[in-house]
All heavy atoms as an XYZ file, in Angstrom:
789
protein
N      43.018    -30.393      4.252
C      43.768    -29.151      3.979
C      44.264    -28.553      5.242
O      43.926    -29.005      6.336
C      42.872    -28.206      3.174
O      41.662    -28.030      3.818
N      45.027    -27.492      5.149
C      45.679    -26.932      6.352
C      44.731    -26.214      7.251
O      43.651    -25.883      6.894
N      45.205    -25.903      8.438
C      44.422    -25.084      9.396
C      43.357    -25.902     10.079
O      43.182    -27.067      9.847
N      42.633    -25.219     10.966
C      41.589    -25.920     11.704
C      40.257    -25.487     11.178
O      40.019    -24.328     10.789
C      41.686    -25.597     13.205
O      41.951    -24.214     13.310
C      42.759    -26.384     13.845
N      39.328    -26.419     11.187
C      37.978    -26.169     10.718
C      37.133    -25.676     11.890
O      37.197    -26.183     12.982
C      37.417    -27.488     10.198
O      36.036    -27.396     10.120
N      36.349    -24.655     11.628
C      35.533    -24.091     12.659
C      34.178    -24.837     12.710
O      33.641    -25.111     13.712
C      35.215    -22.585     12.377
C      34.385    -22.005     13.469
C      36.546    -21.859     12.284
N      33.614    -25.155     11.496
C      32.300    -25.764     11.450
C      32.349    -27.056     10.633
O      32.659    -27.051      9.487
C      31.308    -24.767     10.804
O      31.754    -24.449      9.505
N      32.083    -28.145     11.330
C      32.021    -29.390     10.617
C      33.258    -30.234     10.808
O      34.294    -29.695     11.203
N      33.115    -31.507     10.583
C      34.226    -32.409     10.890
C      34.919    -32.915      9.643
O      35.952    -33.561      9.753
C      33.726    -33.577     11.728
O      32.696    -34.220     11.047
N      34.354    -32.646      8.475
C      35.034    -33.188      7.286
C      36.214    -32.283      6.869
O      36.326    -31.183      7.372
C      34.067    -33.410      6.101
C      33.592    -32.116      5.495
O      33.852    -31.043      6.054
O      32.947    -32.206      4.420
N      36.992    -32.746      5.958
C      38.239    -32.027      5.579
C      37.921    -30.753      4.798
O      38.749    -29.937      4.524
C      39.106    -32.918      4.760
O      38.458    -33.266      3.555
N      36.666    -30.571      4.434
C      36.298    -29.420      3.617
C      35.948    -28.182      4.472
O      35.795    -27.110      3.942
C      35.100    -29.784      2.718
C      35.255    -29.175      1.317
O      36.356    -28.689      1.020
O      34.259    -29.141      0.609
N      35.864    -28.319      5.756
C      35.696    -27.200      6.628
C      34.214    -26.719      6.751
O      33.819    -26.188      7.732
N      33.439    -26.888      5.724
C      32.075    -26.376      5.758
C      31.038    -27.420      5.964
O      29.834    -27.155      5.927
N      31.473    -28.680      6.222
C      30.524    -29.726      6.504
C      29.626    -29.967      5.295
O      29.968    -29.693      4.155
N      28.413    -30.498      5.573
C      27.513    -30.837      4.511
C      26.955    -29.682      3.700
O      26.552    -29.830      2.577
N      26.963    -28.475      4.286
C      26.446    -27.303      3.600
C      27.150    -27.085      2.274
O      26.521    -26.928      1.217
C      26.610    -26.063      4.495
C      26.212    -24.772      3.814
C      26.553    -23.588      4.702
C      26.288    -22.272      3.961
N      26.698    -21.112      4.714
N      28.465    -27.106      2.293
C      29.207    -26.824      1.077
C      29.158    -28.006      0.118
O      29.159    -27.827     -1.117
C      30.653    -26.422      1.358
C      30.680    -24.994      1.911
C      30.698    -24.768      3.264
C      30.615    -23.900      1.082
C      30.641    -23.458      3.793
C      30.558    -22.607      1.556
C      30.594    -22.385      2.899
O      30.541    -21.145      3.420
N      29.056    -29.205      0.662
C      28.878    -30.398     -0.187
C      27.555    -30.231     -1.001
O      27.531    -30.437     -2.210
C      28.839    -31.634      0.652
C      28.699    -32.953     -0.125
C      28.786    -34.146      0.829
C      28.843    -35.462      0.073
N      27.585    -35.864     -0.474
N      26.517    -29.872     -0.303
C      25.179    -29.703     -0.942
C      25.220    -28.541     -1.973
O      24.719    -28.657     -3.042
C      24.098    -29.412      0.096
C      23.584    -30.644      0.770
C      22.278    -30.394      1.541
N      22.443    -29.284      2.485
C      22.995    -29.389      3.688
N      23.447    -30.564      4.111
N      23.072    -28.369      4.478
N      25.807    -27.424     -1.562
C      25.934    -26.276     -2.471
C      26.721    -26.649     -3.723
O      26.319    -26.252     -4.818
C      26.590    -25.101     -1.765
C      25.731    -24.409     -0.720
C      26.623    -23.443      0.136
C      24.603    -23.642     -1.409
N      27.773    -27.435     -3.598
C      28.576    -27.851     -4.751
C      27.721    -28.774     -5.624
O      27.721    -28.690     -6.855
C      29.834    -28.524     -4.283
C      30.720    -28.964     -5.455
C      31.037    -30.248     -5.758
C      31.371    -28.162     -6.418
N      31.880    -30.291     -6.862
C      32.062    -29.003     -7.307
C      31.446    -26.795     -6.646
C      32.820    -28.542     -8.368
C      32.209    -26.286     -7.735
C      32.874    -27.196     -8.570
N      27.029    -29.721     -4.993
C      26.205    -30.645     -5.773
C      25.076    -29.915     -6.549
O      24.701    -30.333     -7.619
C      25.545    -31.685     -4.844
C      26.563    -32.776     -4.343
C      26.074    -33.612     -3.221
O      24.896    -33.392     -2.741
O      26.816    -34.487     -2.793
N      24.642    -28.799     -5.983
C      23.593    -28.018     -6.658
C      24.175    -27.016     -7.695
O      23.393    -26.317     -8.395
C      22.809    -27.197     -5.632
C      21.930    -28.096     -4.724
O      21.719    -29.278     -5.095
O      21.511    -27.614     -3.662
N      25.453    -26.978     -7.828
C      26.078    -26.092     -8.784
C      25.965    -26.663    -10.187
O      26.135    -27.879    -10.369
C      27.601    -25.917     -8.451
O      27.671    -25.284     -7.141
C      28.309    -24.970     -9.402
N      25.659    -25.817    -11.149
C      25.475    -26.320    -12.509
C      26.762    -26.887    -13.103
O      27.875    -26.496    -12.668
C      24.989    -25.186    -13.431
O      26.038    -24.276    -13.714
N      26.630    -27.762    -14.086
C      27.769    -28.337    -14.699
C      28.669    -27.285    -15.330
O      29.894    -27.362    -15.245
C      27.279    -29.309    -15.805
C      28.347    -30.294    -16.238
C      27.921    -31.016    -17.532
N      27.571    -32.429    -17.326
C      26.317    -32.857    -17.344
N      25.293    -32.070    -17.446
N      26.083    -34.140    -17.206
N      28.093    -26.274    -15.909
C      28.849    -25.181    -16.507
C      29.702    -24.436    -15.499
O      30.855    -24.106    -15.694
C      27.869    -24.209    -17.208
C      28.498    -23.053    -17.894
C      27.470    -22.271    -18.676
N      26.429    -21.700    -17.878
C      26.518    -20.458    -17.372
N      27.596    -19.723    -17.539
N      25.550    -19.975    -16.645
N      29.118    -24.131    -14.311
C      29.828    -23.431    -13.258
C      30.912    -24.317    -12.674
O      31.970    -23.848    -12.309
C      28.900    -22.924    -12.172
C      28.185    -21.673    -12.585
N      26.808    -21.630    -12.771
C      28.638    -20.416    -12.928
C      26.455    -20.401    -13.174
N      27.549    -19.668    -13.246
N      30.658    -25.624    -12.533
C      31.697    -26.531    -11.994
C      32.855    -26.565    -13.006
O      34.013    -26.563    -12.543
C      31.140    -27.957    -11.851
C      30.238    -28.111    -10.641
C      29.710    -29.525    -10.546
C      28.853    -29.689     -9.305
N      28.208    -31.020     -9.251
N      32.552    -26.592    -14.297
C      33.606    -26.655    -15.324
C      34.417    -25.358    -15.229
O      35.663    -25.381    -15.256
C      32.996    -26.810    -16.678
C      33.954    -27.314    -17.715
C      33.273    -27.762    -19.043
N      32.144    -26.980    -19.447
C      30.892    -27.462    -19.589
N      30.656    -28.754    -19.371
N      29.894    -26.681    -19.984
N      33.737    -24.222    -15.061
C      34.449    -22.924    -14.932
C      35.386    -22.946    -13.702
O      36.501    -22.533    -13.733
C      33.440    -21.765    -14.799
C      34.122    -20.489    -14.500
C      34.719    -19.606    -15.349
C      34.391    -19.965    -13.174
N      35.296    -18.567    -14.652
C      35.089    -18.742    -13.326
C      34.038    -20.381    -11.903
C      35.486    -17.980    -12.232
C      34.422    -19.633    -10.785
C      35.173    -18.412    -10.989
N      34.805    -23.456    -12.556
C      35.552    -23.490    -11.328
C      36.804    -24.375    -11.469
O      37.926    -23.961    -11.063
C      34.719    -24.007    -10.159
N      36.731    -25.537    -12.023
C      37.878    -26.410    -12.215
C      38.929    -25.793    -13.120
O      40.075    -25.833    -12.832
C      37.402    -27.758    -12.734
C      36.655    -28.608    -11.714
C      36.351    -30.029    -12.199
N      35.399    -30.664    -11.366
C      34.123    -30.895    -11.679
N      33.653    -30.549    -12.818
N      33.335    -31.486    -10.828
N      38.436    -25.195    -14.236
C      39.362    -24.586    -15.216
C      40.106    -23.403    -14.524
O      41.327    -23.261    -14.667
C      38.571    -24.113    -16.432
C      39.346    -23.207    -17.298
N      40.284    -23.635    -18.248
C      39.410    -21.863    -17.346
C      40.795    -22.591    -18.852
N      40.298    -21.498    -18.322
N      39.330    -22.559    -13.864
C      39.904    -21.363    -13.251
C      40.912    -21.722    -12.186
O      41.999    -21.177    -12.065
C      38.818    -20.432    -12.727
O      37.947    -20.105    -13.803
C      39.381    -19.183    -12.111
N      40.551    -22.671    -11.299
C      41.448    -23.105    -10.215
C      42.684    -23.775    -10.768
O      43.813    -23.563    -10.229
C      40.739    -24.040     -9.276
N      42.545    -24.546    -11.837
C      43.710    -25.215    -12.465
C      44.655    -24.162    -12.962
O      45.872    -24.232    -12.781
C      43.225    -26.107    -13.586
C      44.338    -26.933    -14.249
C      45.007    -27.905    -13.297
O      44.300    -28.602    -12.563
O      46.229    -27.960    -13.293
N      44.162    -23.132    -13.598
C      44.942    -22.041    -14.174
C      45.575    -21.193    -13.091
O      46.751    -20.867    -13.180
C      44.033    -21.211    -15.059
S      44.771    -19.722    -15.767
N      44.836    -20.895    -11.997
C      45.327    -20.016    -10.971
C      46.382    -20.700    -10.076
O      47.329    -20.054     -9.641
C      44.164    -19.538    -10.061
C      43.228    -18.580    -10.704
C      43.806    -17.128    -10.822
O      44.836    -16.840    -10.222
O      43.212    -16.384    -11.548
N      46.181    -21.975     -9.770
C      46.983    -22.590     -8.710
C      47.354    -24.048     -8.954
O      47.876    -24.699     -8.037
C      46.225    -22.519     -7.404
O      45.068    -23.364     -7.483
N      47.006    -24.567    -10.102
C      47.166    -25.999    -10.268
C      46.098    -26.748     -9.467
O      46.273    -27.893     -9.093
N      45.003    -26.065     -9.141
C      43.857    -26.568     -8.400
C      44.246    -26.924     -6.988
O      43.697    -27.847     -6.357
C      43.231    -27.751     -9.133
C      41.719    -27.883     -8.873
C      41.151    -28.991     -9.750
C      39.884    -29.526     -9.106
N      39.515    -30.841     -9.535
N      45.162    -26.200     -6.398
C      45.694    -26.503     -5.035
C      45.011    -25.584     -4.017
O      45.232    -24.397     -4.005
C      47.247    -26.240     -5.023
C      47.833    -26.489     -3.637
O      47.091    -26.831     -2.703
O      49.040    -26.276     -3.527
N      44.151    -26.171     -3.171
C      43.430    -25.354     -2.170
C      44.350    -24.708     -1.111
O      43.922    -23.811     -0.415
C      42.417    -26.301     -1.551
C      42.955    -27.671     -1.814
C      43.795    -27.574     -3.072
N      45.599    -25.183     -1.035
C      46.563    -24.636     -0.097
C      47.523    -23.705     -0.713
O      48.504    -23.247     -0.079
C      47.285    -25.786      0.633
C      46.384    -26.699      1.406
O      45.430    -26.156      2.048
O      46.531    -27.909      1.348
N      47.357    -23.344     -1.996
C      48.314    -22.522     -2.718
C      48.395    -21.097     -2.101
O      47.358    -20.529     -1.697
C      47.936    -22.437     -4.198
N      49.602    -20.571     -2.101
C      49.824    -19.191     -1.622
C      50.672    -18.549     -2.648
O      51.736    -19.034     -3.053
C      50.479    -19.157     -0.248
C      49.556    -19.808      0.785
C      50.845    -17.714      0.146
C      50.161    -19.898      2.190
N      50.211    -17.380     -3.190
C      50.922    -16.645     -4.198
C      51.112    -15.180     -3.806
O      50.506    -14.696     -2.842
N      51.885    -14.454     -4.628
C      52.037    -13.036     -4.396
C      52.613    -12.730     -3.030
O      52.176    -11.746     -2.363
N      53.549    -13.533     -2.524
C      54.113    -13.318     -1.201
C      53.091    -13.408     -0.064
O      53.242    -12.764      0.983
N      52.089    -14.244     -0.264
C      51.069    -14.419      0.815
C      49.767    -13.654      0.560
O      48.785    -13.837      1.240
N      49.789    -12.789     -0.469
C      48.597    -11.945     -0.765
C      47.458    -12.744     -1.330
O      46.307    -12.486     -1.046
C      49.075    -10.827     -1.723
C      47.974     -9.799     -1.989
C      48.523     -8.696     -2.914
C      47.442     -7.671     -3.179
N      47.906     -6.649     -4.116
N      47.784    -13.719     -2.218
C      46.732    -14.525     -2.882
C      46.767    -15.923     -2.293
O      47.785    -16.549     -2.204
C      47.044    -14.542     -4.395
C      47.130    -13.157     -4.979
C      48.314    -12.610     -5.383
C      45.960    -12.363     -5.084
C      48.369    -11.308     -5.912
C      45.983    -11.094     -5.594
C      47.202    -10.578     -6.020
O      47.271     -9.299     -6.514
N      45.524    -16.430     -2.016
C      45.424    -17.646     -1.194
C      44.398    -18.616     -1.755
O      43.341    -18.202     -2.186
C      45.127    -17.252      0.233
C      46.101    -16.193      0.719
C      45.869    -15.742      2.116
N      46.185    -16.736      3.108
C      47.376    -17.006      3.527
N      48.465    -16.430      3.025
N      47.580    -17.955      4.442
N      44.754    -19.888     -1.727
C      43.837    -20.937     -2.112
C      43.817    -21.216     -3.584
O      44.544    -20.648     -4.370
N      42.944    -22.173     -3.966
C      42.873    -22.644     -5.334
C      42.494    -21.511     -6.323
O      42.922    -21.541     -7.479
C      41.839    -23.769     -5.437
N      41.787    -20.497     -5.814
C      41.316    -19.423     -6.705
C      42.094    -18.125     -6.457
O      41.801    -17.105     -7.044
C      39.810    -19.161     -6.538
C      38.986    -20.332     -7.005
C      38.719    -21.393     -6.100
C      38.513    -20.424     -8.267
C      37.960    -22.485     -6.523
C      37.778    -21.491     -8.691
C      37.528    -22.558     -7.826
N      43.116    -18.230     -5.595
C      44.045    -17.105     -5.308
C      43.245    -15.846     -4.892
O      43.421    -14.768     -5.393
C      44.942    -16.793     -6.525
C      45.886    -17.941     -6.805
C      46.939    -18.090     -5.684
O      47.925    -17.372     -5.689
N      46.704    -19.066     -4.803
N      42.338    -16.055     -3.920
C      41.577    -14.951     -3.313
C      42.508    -14.131     -2.420
O      43.371    -14.674     -1.758
C      40.495    -15.494     -2.338
C      39.213    -15.848     -3.015
C      38.887    -17.152     -3.294
C      38.303    -14.875     -3.321
C      37.665    -17.466     -3.883
C      37.079    -15.191     -3.891
C      36.789    -16.523     -4.184
N      42.284    -12.808     -2.374
C      42.859    -11.996     -1.329
C      41.938    -12.228     -0.100
O      40.722    -12.372     -0.292
C      42.875    -10.530     -1.704
C      43.887    -10.228     -2.781
S      44.078     -8.445     -3.090
C      42.518     -7.981     -3.704
N      42.510    -12.201      1.104
C      41.694    -12.490      2.260
C      40.491    -11.589      2.403
O      39.404    -12.029      2.742
C      42.551    -12.325      3.555
C      43.494    -13.472      3.790
C      44.246    -13.244      5.066
N      45.484    -14.012      5.027
C      46.018    -14.578      6.092
N      45.458    -14.470      7.236
N      47.147    -15.218      5.959
N      40.673    -10.294      2.069
C      39.576     -9.351      2.156
C      38.455     -9.685      1.180
O      37.231     -9.621      1.539
C      40.168     -7.967      1.802
C      39.259     -6.790      1.975
C      39.946     -5.507      1.543
O      41.118     -5.289      1.932
O      39.316     -4.728      0.810
N      38.792    -10.110      0.004
C      37.819    -10.462     -1.016
C      37.073    -11.751     -0.560
O      35.870    -11.857     -0.646
C      38.494    -10.742     -2.377
O      39.270     -9.574     -2.703
C      37.482    -11.004     -3.468
N      37.858    -12.693     -0.051
C      37.296    -13.990      0.449
C      36.262    -13.697      1.551
O      35.155    -14.219      1.554
C      38.414    -14.874      0.975
C      37.969    -16.094      1.712
C      37.956    -16.252      3.056
C      37.495    -17.323      1.156
N      37.500    -17.507      3.368
C      37.206    -18.162      2.210
C      37.317    -17.768     -0.135
C      36.733    -19.477      2.044
C      36.826    -19.070     -0.354
C      36.541    -19.911      0.740
N      36.655    -12.886      2.498
C      35.735    -12.580      3.643
C      34.448    -11.918      3.226
O      33.413    -12.128      3.829
C      36.452    -11.783      4.705
C      37.476    -12.591      5.473
C      37.962    -11.825      6.738
N      39.273    -12.353      7.054
C      40.379    -11.618      6.948
N      40.304    -10.381      6.510
N      41.556    -12.116      7.260
N      34.549    -11.084      2.191
C      33.371    -10.348      1.756
C      32.551    -11.053      0.641
O      31.499    -10.541      0.238
N      33.022    -12.196      0.179
C      32.372    -12.906     -0.903
C      31.085    -13.583     -0.439
O      31.011    -14.033      0.710
C      33.338    -13.965     -1.448
N      30.129    -13.680     -1.340
C      28.896    -14.408     -0.999
C      29.221    -15.849     -0.671
O      30.099    -16.476     -1.258
C      28.049    -14.346     -2.276
C      28.759    -13.433     -3.219
C      30.154    -13.220     -2.743
N      28.550    -16.399      0.351
C      28.700    -17.792      0.816
C      30.045    -18.088      1.497
O      30.331    -19.214      1.838
C      28.463    -18.774     -0.291
C      27.062    -18.727     -0.949
C      26.749    -19.951     -1.776
C      25.437    -19.944     -2.460
N      24.450    -18.946     -2.262
N      30.862    -17.044      1.675
C      32.178    -17.283      2.327
C      31.963    -17.664      3.820
O      31.207    -17.011      4.513
C      33.049    -16.045      2.280
O      34.222    -16.229      2.976
N      32.741    -18.671      4.267
C      32.706    -19.021      5.682
C      33.597    -18.110      6.506
O      33.725    -18.252      7.719
C      33.206    -20.470      5.716
C      34.058    -20.574      4.512
C      33.502    -19.659      3.495
N      34.298    -17.163      5.871
C      35.164    -16.258      6.580
C      36.552    -16.878      6.757
O      36.878    -17.904      6.207
N      37.362    -16.189      7.562
C      38.702    -16.718      7.853
C      39.646    -16.640      6.640
O      39.647    -15.628      5.913
N      40.396    -17.671      6.409
C      41.422    -17.745      5.380
C      41.007    -18.878      4.390
O      40.720    -19.959      4.818
C      42.728    -18.023      6.041
C      43.948    -17.972      5.092
O      43.752    -18.159      3.862
O      45.030    -17.700      5.550
N      41.009    -18.607      3.078
C      40.608    -19.632      2.162
C      41.366    -20.935      2.273
O      40.807    -22.020      2.121
C      40.830    -19.059      0.753
C      41.201    -17.630      0.954
C      41.332    -17.339      2.384
N      42.676    -20.858      2.658
C      43.444    -22.088      2.710
C      43.062    -22.965      3.863
O      43.529    -24.106      3.994
C      44.981    -21.818      2.702
C      45.455    -21.088      3.948
C      45.411    -21.113      1.429
C      46.950    -21.020      4.097
N      42.194    -22.498      4.762
C      41.667    -23.353      5.851
C      40.541    -24.213      5.367
O      39.971    -25.023      6.119
C      41.164    -22.456      7.010
C      42.287    -21.826      7.750
O      43.434    -22.281      7.648
O      42.034    -20.824      8.451
N      40.124    -24.115      4.099
C      39.021    -24.831      3.528
C      39.461    -25.659      2.345
O      40.460    -25.286      1.664
C      37.887    -23.900      3.197
C      37.389    -23.142      4.362
C      37.924    -21.899      4.675
C      36.478    -23.711      5.247
C      37.522    -21.189      5.812
C      36.079    -23.042      6.381
C      36.584    -21.753      6.650
O      36.167    -21.102      7.769
N      38.753    -26.706      2.027
C      39.055    -27.553      0.866
C      38.571    -26.931     -0.415
O      37.929    -25.890     -0.458
N      38.947    -27.630     -1.498
C      38.602    -27.120     -2.823
C      37.113    -26.869     -2.996
O      36.690    -25.845     -3.552
C      39.100    -28.081     -3.937
C      38.690    -27.675     -5.282
C      39.346    -26.657     -5.920
C      37.578    -28.215     -5.914
C      38.934    -26.206     -7.186
C      37.149    -27.800     -7.171
C      37.855    -26.790     -7.809
N      36.283    -27.812     -2.547
C      34.845    -27.688     -2.762
C      34.290    -26.396     -2.170
O      33.550    -25.667     -2.814
C      34.121    -28.884     -2.181
C      32.628    -28.877     -2.468
C      31.927    -29.981     -1.679
N      32.425    -31.284     -2.010
C      32.589    -32.294     -1.095
N      32.364    -32.104      0.154
N      33.012    -33.463     -1.513
N      34.682    -26.119     -0.930
C      34.231    -24.878     -0.274
C      34.710    -23.625     -1.033
O      33.962    -22.713     -1.305
C      34.698    -24.837      1.205
O      34.147    -25.981      1.884
C      34.251    -23.554      1.868
N      35.990    -23.630     -1.401
C      36.543    -22.555     -2.185
C      35.831    -22.357     -3.497
O      35.559    -21.213     -3.925
C      38.033    -22.747     -2.398
C      38.858    -22.647     -1.124
C      40.345    -22.840     -1.381
O      40.802    -22.550     -2.456
N      41.057    -23.331     -0.338
N      35.476    -23.469     -4.158
C      34.797    -23.406     -5.440
C      33.379    -22.852     -5.306
O      32.948    -22.031     -6.130
C      34.787    -24.780     -6.087
N      32.678    -23.229     -4.277
C      31.331    -22.686     -4.026
C      31.413    -21.175     -3.870
O      30.581    -20.448     -4.449
C      30.678    -23.367     -2.748
C      29.448    -22.613     -2.282
C      30.305    -24.835     -3.110
N      32.380    -20.699     -3.089
C      32.524    -19.274     -2.856
C      32.908    -18.555     -4.183
O      32.373    -17.540     -4.518
C      33.560    -18.991     -1.758
C      33.798    -17.492     -1.607
C      33.063    -19.566     -0.428
N      33.842    -19.190     -4.927
C      34.298    -18.576     -6.182
C      33.127    -18.433     -7.184
O      32.977    -17.419     -7.825
C      35.447    -19.374     -6.802
N      32.316    -19.500     -7.296
C      31.172    -19.448     -8.199
C      30.158    -18.391     -7.749
O      29.662    -17.612     -8.570
C      30.510    -20.848     -8.344
C      29.168    -20.769     -9.038
C      31.422    -21.816     -9.087
N      29.891    -18.331     -6.446
C      28.977    -17.317     -5.948
C      29.471    -15.907     -6.209
O      28.778    -14.995     -6.608
C      28.733    -17.498     -4.428
N      30.810    -15.725     -6.057
C      31.437    -14.433     -6.328
C      31.369    -14.126     -7.811
O      30.974    -13.013     -8.189
C      32.919    -14.498     -5.887
C      33.635    -13.143     -6.001
C      33.624    -12.255     -4.953
C      34.254    -12.744     -7.180
C      34.236    -11.019     -5.031
C      34.900    -11.530     -7.292
C      34.870    -10.669     -6.204
N      31.582    -15.052     -8.619
C      31.540    -14.849    -10.093
C      30.097    -14.480    -10.539
O      29.894    -13.606    -11.366
C      31.940    -16.132    -10.804
C      31.752    -16.079    -12.296
C      32.115    -17.444    -12.926
C      31.609    -17.687    -14.235
N      30.481    -18.264    -14.648
N      29.084    -15.154     -9.929
C      27.691    -14.836    -10.281
C      27.386    -13.394     -9.942
O      26.595    -12.733    -10.636
C      26.735    -15.777     -9.549
C      26.721    -17.196    -10.145
C      25.770    -18.044     -9.334
C      25.675    -19.472     -9.829
N      24.809    -20.273     -8.950
N      27.919    -12.900     -8.837
C      27.619    -11.522     -8.420
C      28.481    -10.492     -9.087
O      28.004     -9.391     -9.391
C      27.748    -11.418     -6.874
C      27.360    -10.035     -6.393
C      27.253     -9.960     -4.887
N      26.190    -10.779     -4.407
C      26.001    -11.030     -3.094
N      26.813    -10.490     -2.210
N      25.023    -11.804     -2.676
N      29.748    -10.763     -9.342
C      30.687     -9.735     -9.751
C      31.364    -10.005    -11.099
O      32.179     -9.225    -11.556
C      31.823     -9.587     -8.714
C      31.346     -9.201     -7.333
N      30.880     -7.935     -7.063
C      31.277     -9.894     -6.209
C      30.530     -7.906     -5.786
N      30.746     -9.079     -5.231
N      31.051    -11.142    -11.756
C      31.690    -11.496    -12.991
C      33.072    -12.071    -12.766
O      33.472    -12.392    -11.647
N      33.835    -12.140    -13.845
C      35.132    -12.827    -13.772
C      36.323    -11.858    -13.655
O      37.466    -12.256    -13.769
C      35.340    -13.708    -15.026
O      35.254    -12.865    -16.167
C      34.309    -14.834    -15.126
N      36.050    -10.590    -13.393
C      37.147     -9.610    -13.349
C      38.206     -9.915    -12.300
O      39.320     -9.462    -12.431
C      36.597     -8.188    -13.218
O      35.884     -8.106    -11.956
N      37.811    -10.655    -11.280
C      38.795    -11.019    -10.232
C      39.836    -11.996    -10.740
O      40.882    -12.203    -10.108
C      38.085    -11.627     -9.005
N      39.502    -12.650    -11.861
C      40.433    -13.614    -12.510
C      40.682    -13.201    -13.920
O      40.270    -13.849    -14.848
C      39.807    -15.012    -12.455
C      39.473    -15.490    -11.062
C      40.352    -16.008    -10.160
C      38.222    -15.439    -10.378
N      39.685    -16.311     -8.981
C      38.379    -15.993     -9.106
C      36.965    -14.946    -10.771
C      37.343    -16.060     -8.155
C      35.928    -15.071     -9.846
C      36.122    -15.603     -8.574
N      41.405    -12.072    -14.111
C      41.570    -11.543    -15.471
C      42.281    -12.449    -16.449
O      41.934    -12.434    -17.618
C      42.390    -10.241    -15.242
C      43.026    -10.379    -13.897
C      42.103    -11.298    -13.106
N      43.144    -13.322    -15.949
C      43.856    -14.206    -16.876
C      43.151    -15.566    -17.020
O      43.006    -16.118    -18.092
C      45.269    -14.507    -16.328
O      45.917    -13.228    -16.175
C      46.077    -15.325    -17.285
N      42.654    -16.059    -15.892
C      42.135    -17.443    -15.821
C      40.654    -17.576    -15.930
O      40.095    -18.621    -16.280
C      42.629    -18.128    -14.570
S      44.426    -18.284    -14.483
N      39.882    -16.563    -15.483
C      38.455    -16.623    -15.352
C      37.743    -16.510    -16.665
O      36.557    -16.766    -16.771
């Protein structure tokens, strides 16, 4: 994906940490993440919408992304789908699906 990775050498930006977190995510939450990302962006981790306001597969605002549980910070489009999905699921667990009124 676009941008430079701060931590880790794989394309996902978060290294093994996010791979493990995704593997530990329940099947139900993975299904929710795939469905929501498909609806929001066509599951494109580099998607930009709203004139740059909404970013990544889940169309996070930067401020929401930075404050979300498990977020690596920065810009969501600097990370791959798996990292974005881990953050989205953690956000959903804490705040519900109101951030995705149409797709969540």
